[in-house]
C-alpha positions in Angstrom: -34.0 -34.2 -49.7 -34.1 -32.0 -46.6 -30.9 -32.9 -45.3 -28.2 -30.7 -44.5 -25.0 -31.4 -46.6 -22.2 -33.0 -44.3 -19.0 -31.2 -44.0 -16.1 -33.0 -46.0 -13.7 -35.2 -43.9 -10.8 -37.4 -45.2 -9.7 -40.8 -43.5 -6.6 -43.0 -44.0 -6.2 -46.5 -43.1 -3.0 -47.9 -43.1 -1.4 -51.3 -42.5 1.2 -53.7 -43.0 0.0 -54.4 -46.8 -1.3 -51.5 -47.9 -2.8 -47.8 -47.1 -6.3 -46.5 -48.2 -7.4 -43.1 -48.3 -11.0 -41.5 -48.7 -12.2 -38.5 -49.2 -16.0 -38.0 -48.3 -17.2 -34.7 -49.5 -21.0 -34.9 -48.2 -22.2 -36.2 -51.5 -20.0 -38.9 -52.7 -16.6 -40.7 -51.4 -13.6 -40.8 -53.5 -10.8 -43.4 -52.5 -7.4 -44.5 -53.3 -4.8 -47.2 -52.7 -1.2 -47.0 -51.8 1.5 -49.5 -50.6 2.3 -50.6 -46.6 2.0 -48.2 -44.2 3.3 -49.4 -40.7 4.7 -46.5 -38.8 6.8 -48.5 -36.5 8.7 -50.7 -38.7 9.1 -47.8 -41.7 8.2 -44.4 -40.6 9.7 -42.8 -43.7 8.0 -45.0 -46.0 4.6 -45.0 -44.5 4.9 -41.1 -44.9 5.9 -41.6 -48.3 2.7 -43.9 -49.0 0.8 -41.4 -47.5 1.9 -38.4 -49.5 1.5 -40.2 -52.9 -1.9 -41.2 -51.9 -2.9 -37.7 -50.8 -1.6 -36.5 -54.2 -3.9 -39.1 -56.1 -6.9 -38.3 -53.7 -6.5 -34.6 -54.9 -6.3 -35.5 -58.6 -9.3 -37.9 -58.4 -11.4 -35.4 -56.4 -10.4 -32.5 -58.8 -8.7 -30.7 -56.0 -5.5 -28.6 -55.2 -3.5 -30.6 -52.5 -3.7 -27.7 -50.3 -7.4 -27.6 -50.4 -7.0 -31.3 -48.6 -4.8 -29.9 -46.0 -7.7 -27.8 -44.7 -9.9 -30.8 -44.5 -10.3 -32.4 -41.2 -8.8 -35.9 -41.1 -8.8 -39.2 -39.1 -5.6 -41.0 -39.6 -5.3 -44.7 -38.4 -1.9 -46.5 -38.9 -0.7 -49.7 -37.9 2.6 -49.4 -35.6 1.2 -46.5 -33.5 3.0 -47.7 -30.4 3.0 -44.1 -28.4 3.4 -40.6 -28.7 6.7 -40.0 -30.2 5.5 -41.5 -33.2 2.2 -39.7 -33.3 4.1 -36.1 -32.7 6.4 -37.0 -35.5 3.4 -37.7 -37.7 1.4 -34.6 -36.7 4.7 -32.7 -37.9 5.0 -34.4 -41.2 1.3 -34.7 -42.1 -0.2 -31.5 -44.0 -3.4 -31.3 -42.2 -4.6 -28.4 -40.1 -7.2 -30.6 -38.2 -6.1 -34.1 -37.5 -6.8 -37.2 -35.1 -4.2 -39.6 -35.1 -4.6 -42.9 -34.3 -3.6 -46.5 -34.6 -5.6 -49.0 -37.0 -7.8 -50.5 -34.0 -10.4 -48.1 -33.9 -10.8 -47.8 -37.4 -11.3 -51.5 -37.9 -13.7 -51.8 -34.6 -16.0 -49.2 -35.8 -16.2 -50.4 -39.4 -16.8 -54.1 -38.4 -19.1 -53.5 -35.6 -20.6 -50.0 -35.8 -21.5 -48.6 -32.2 -22.7 -52.6 -31.2 -20.9 -54.1 -28.6 -18.8 -56.8 -29.6 -15.0 -57.8 -30.3 -13.0 -58.2 -33.3 -9.7 -60.4 -34.1 -8.0 -58.5 -37.0 -5.5 -60.9 -38.7 -3.6 -59.2 -41.5 -0.2 -58.7 -41.9 0.1 -58.1 -38.0 -2.6 -58.4 -35.8 -4.6 -57.0 -32.6 -7.8 -57.8 -30.9 -10.2 -55.0 -29.6 -13.7 -55.0 -28.1 -16.4 -52.4 -27.2 -19.0 -52.2 -24.8 -21.5 -49.5 -24.3 -18.8 -47.1 -26.3 -15.9 -48.0 -24.6 -13.0 -49.6 -26.5 -10.4 -52.0 -25.2 -7.7 -53.4 -27.2 -4.8 -55.7 -26.9 -1.9 -56.7 -29.0 -0.8 -55.0 -32.0 3.0 -54.8 -30.5 4.6 -55.6 -33.9 6.3 -58.6 -35.5 9.3 -59.0 -32.9 7.0 -59.0 -29.7 3.6 -59.6 -30.9 1.2 -59.8 -33.7 -0.3 -63.0 -32.5 -2.2 -65.4 -35.1 -1.2 -62.8 -38.0 -0.2 -63.7 -41.2 3.8 -62.8 -40.2 3.0 -65.4 -37.5 1.5 -68.2 -40.0 4.3 -67.7 -42.6 7.3 -67.7 -39.9 5.7 -70.8 -38.0 5.5 -72.8 -41.5 9.0 -72.0 -41.9 10.3 -72.8 -38.7 8.1 -76.1 -38.2 9.6 -77.3 -41.7 13.1 -76.9 -40.2 11.8 -78.8 -37.2 11.0 -81.6 -39.4 14.4 -81.8 -40.6 15.8 -82.5 -37.2 12.7 -85.0 -36.6 11.1 -82.8 -34.1 7.8 -83.5 -35.8 6.7 -85.4 -38.8 7.0 -84.5 -42.5 4.0 -83.1 -44.4 2.8 -82.1 -47.9 3.2 -78.6 -47.0 6.4 -78.9 -45.4 7.7 -80.7 -48.5 6.4 -77.9 -50.8 8.0 -75.1 -48.7 11.4 -77.1 -49.1 11.0 -77.1 -52.8 10.1 -73.5 -53.2 13.1 -72.4 -51.1 15.5 -74.8 -52.6 16.2 -76.5 -49.2 16.9 -75.5 -45.7 19.6 -73.3 -46.7 16.9 -71.2 -48.6 14.7 -71.0 -46.0 17.5 -69.9 -43.5 18.7 -67.1 -45.9 15.0 -66.1 -46.9 14.1 -65.7 -43.0 17.4 -63.8 -42.3 16.4 -60.6 -44.2 12.6 -60.9 -44.9 10.3 -58.5 -43.6 6.6 -59.0 -41.9 4.6 -58.4 -45.6 7.3 -61.2 -47.1 6.5 -63.6 -44.2 2.9 -62.9 -44.6 3.0 -63.9 -48.2 3.3 -67.3 -47.0 0.2 -67.5 -44.9 -2.2 -68.5 -48.2 -0.2 -71.4 -48.8 -0.5 -72.5 -45.2 -4.3 -71.8 -45.3 -4.9 -73.8 -48.3 -3.0 -76.7 -47.2 -4.6 -76.6 -43.9 -8.1 -76.8 -45.9 -6.4 -80.0 -47.3 -6.0 -81.5 -43.9 -2.3 -81.1 -43.8 -1.2 -81.9 -40.1 1.2 -79.0 -40.1 -0.8 -76.6 -41.6 -3.6 -77.6 -39.2 -1.1 -77.1 -36.2 -0.3 -73.7 -37.1 -4.0 -72.5 -37.5 -4.9 -74.4 -34.2 -2.0 -72.3 -32.3 -3.3 -69.1 -34.1 -6.8 -69.7 -33.2 -5.9 -70.6 -29.6 -4.0 -66.9 -29.4 -7.0 -65.7 -30.8 -9.3 -67.3 -28.0 -7.1 -65.8 -25.2 -6.9 -62.4 -26.5 -10.5 -62.1 -26.6 -10.8 -63.3 -23.2 -8.3 -60.3 -22.5 -10.3 -57.6 -24.1 -13.4 -58.4 -22.4 -15.5 -60.7 -24.9 -18.4 -62.3 -23.1 -20.4 -65.2 -24.5 -23.4 -64.1 -26.9 -21.6 -61.3 -28.2 -20.6 -60.9 -32.0 -17.2 -61.7 -32.8 -15.8 -60.4 -36.1 -12.9 -62.0 -37.9 -11.1 -59.5 -40.0 -7.8 -58.8 -41.8 -6.7 -61.2 -44.9 -6.6 -64.5 -42.9 -9.1 -63.8 -40.0 -11.7 -65.6 -41.4 -9.5 -68.9 -41.9 -9.2 -69.2 -38.6 -12.9 -69.9 -37.8 -13.2 -73.9 -38.0 -10.4 -73.9 -35.3 -12.1 -71.7 -32.5 -13.7 -73.3 -29.4 -17.4 -73.9 -30.4 -18.6 -71.2 -28.3 -16.8 -68.3 -30.0 -17.7 -70.1 -33.5 -21.5 -69.8 -32.7 -21.2 -66.2 -32.2 -19.1 -65.5 -35.4 -20.6 -62.5 -37.5 -19.7 -61.0 -40.7 -18.1 -57.5 -40.3 -20.8 -54.8 -41.1 -18.0 -52.6 -43.1 -14.3 -51.9 -43.7 -11.9 -50.4 -41.7 -11.8 -47.5 -44.3 -15.8 -46.9 -43.7 -14.8 -47.0 -39.8 -12.1 -44.2 -40.5 -14.4 -42.1 -42.4 -17.1 -42.5 -39.4 -14.4 -41.5 -36.6 -13.4 -38.6 -39.3 -17.2 -37.3 -39.3 -16.9 -37.3 -35.4 -13.8 -35.4 -35.0 -14.9 -32.8 -37.4 -18.0 -32.1 -35.6 -15.9 -31.7 -32.3 -13.8 -29.1 -33.9 -14.8 -25.6 -32.6 -16.4 -23.2 -35.3 
């Protein structure tokens, strides 16, 4: 009862599947959700989703949009690959005080709080991060063309590619491959789809793969083992050590648990909270650092 009321902050957490926005006014949290917000694959689309979300957030909070613009904000978005995109966002966003990062910091803070450990975030895209004594180290997150190991995009694309390899006789047939050929009406449908599909469309196939993997399908298990090998290698890159917690986050992250090395399986830990909570925590830190 004697605690002082916190200053209001805004957090935005955007990825390849959805964008979530929240206002913490010190007493309660109001949150809304819009569509994909990857600033590398579709900057204009991401800005539209953020703008729509801010309008909804203001309406739900009973505030005018210009009021939100005066509140300190932390913005963490997928596809933040450099200062050029950051400056474009800074110019386009309405905030007087804003910290712009990629989506890794919020996910790491949400999953681990301030504790040491690592995360493998496997959603539409992917990235890997660890923190030790307050220092964060990240790897991956370079997008669907050059990275996104073990992501849903990776899984969906691998399923289609391996199905076509089965047609060539490079690998045995499987129930998953037969299902894919049926769903896409043959090889022509697969090639046509792949020629125009975006990351989220490839990623939409991942639940089918993970479900078949649970049933022991050889093709699906091969894809999941391949992704797990990437996770294991990338966690070593970011500095994970035996005995430190590992959180598997994102839409298909937890599906890799049975395919990881035994030492990593023994260190798997449920995330403390979601990325949006991490973004709110980082927003509060940012607000405290703003000169009065």
